[in-house]
N, C-alpha and C positions, 0 to 999 in steps of 0.2 A: 722294130715292128712287127706283128703278125702278118703272115699271110692269110688266104683264101686259102681251105687246102682242097678245092676244086679244079679240076681244068677253067682255064678264062682264055677270052681273045679280045679284045679292045679293036674295033673299028668307028675311030672319031669320034663321036659324043658316046655313041653306043658300045657298051659289055657285053658280050656273050655267058655264060657260066656256065656250065653243063652240069645238072643233074645229078643226081650217078641215084639209080634205083637199085633196087634189089632183085635180080637172076632179068635184068631185062636191059634194053639198051639206054643209055644217058638221054637227057628230055633237058631239052633247049631255056632259059627265063634270057631275060633280058633286063638291062638297068644302064640306068645313065651314067655312063662314065664317069663324068664329078661326084661320084657317090662310091665309088669303089673306092677308094681312099679312108670311107668310115668301114667298109664293109670288110677290108683287108684286118683294118684298127679290134675289130670283135673275133679274127683267128677263127674262125668255123669251119665245121664242114656242111656242107645245105645237101638235103636231100627232094625225090619230088616224092610226093605220099600220092594218089587218087584219091576223089573224096567223090564215094556213088553217091553224092544223097545234088551235088549237082554237075557232075558228069565230066569232071575239069580235076588235072594236076594241081596241087599246093605247094609252095615251096616250106620247106621245114628244117631249121637247121640245128647244130649235133649239141649245141644247151638253145632254154628257152628266151627267147626273143621278147619282154618286157612295155610293158604299156607304164610311160609314164604318166601322172597322175589322171588317167581317163581319157588321155588324148589318143586319135587311132592311130594305131601301131605299125600301119603300111607308111608314114614319114620317116621320116630318114634321122630328122633328126628327136625322133619317142624309140633309136632302136635301144637296146641294152642289154643285154648282160643279165639275166632273172631265174628264177628257182620259179616256181609253175604258184608255189605257194608263197612268194611276194611277190610275185603279181596277181595276184588272186585279189590283195587287196586297194589294188590301184584300178583293178575294175568296175565301172559304174553301169546299174538297171540290172535289169533278169538277163538272163539265159532267155534264151531267141522262143525256145520252145516251153516257155515259164506259162501254166495257163494263167496264176492270176494276175502276172507281171510286174509282182512286188520280188524280189533279191530275195534270199533267202524265207521266202516263203512258197508252200503247195500248201495245196487243197486235197481233203481227205479226212472218209465219212462225216460230214456236212463240218466240218473243224477248218481254220487255219492253222498250219501249224507250222510256226516260225523253228526254222534247224541251221545248225551249220555247222559243217567239218574245222574242227576246234584242236587242237595236239594231234591233228592225226583218227580221228575221229570220232564219226554226226553224235553233233550232240542237241536235243529239242529244247528250247528254253519257252514251252509256249505253249496251251493251244487255248486257239479264238473264237468265238461268234460274228466279229465283224472283223470284215480285209483289214479296211485303216486300221487299229485297233493292232491289226497281228503289223502290218506295214512299219508303227510306228518301233513296237517295241523292237523290233528287225534292226530298224535306224541306229535304236539304242545301243543295240549291243552290238553292232556294226562300228560302231564309235568307240565303245572300252573294247571290244579285242583289237581292235586292228588302230585304235588312236589317233586313225582321220582329225 
């Protein structure tokens, strides 16, 4: 069994994990003690990062913890080490800042553009007048590239 590389304090049903911060004091986060074994199995170092858009800290692992089949990643059963690339394949829906509301479809110069990051490069798969047509093409390409 591996161990969490952070300092931890077990206090009954609650465990405190001290998150490392660069050039600053540690930040505490609280987890259920019943989840501690799962976290130890991952054997990761946890750090605190500041999110300017929400004015809050968030917890970041030394390896990317992925989503299983598009399920919310905050559920303990869904945590598993993954690369960003592997995790992107399981993501559902568009980014929260997507203007079209459709994953892999953007809008520019009065056209809907279907584009993907594939093999480390951004590839455009077509420009369309109609959002529904672009969304349909994006879905077909996603199935072909990611074989979901």
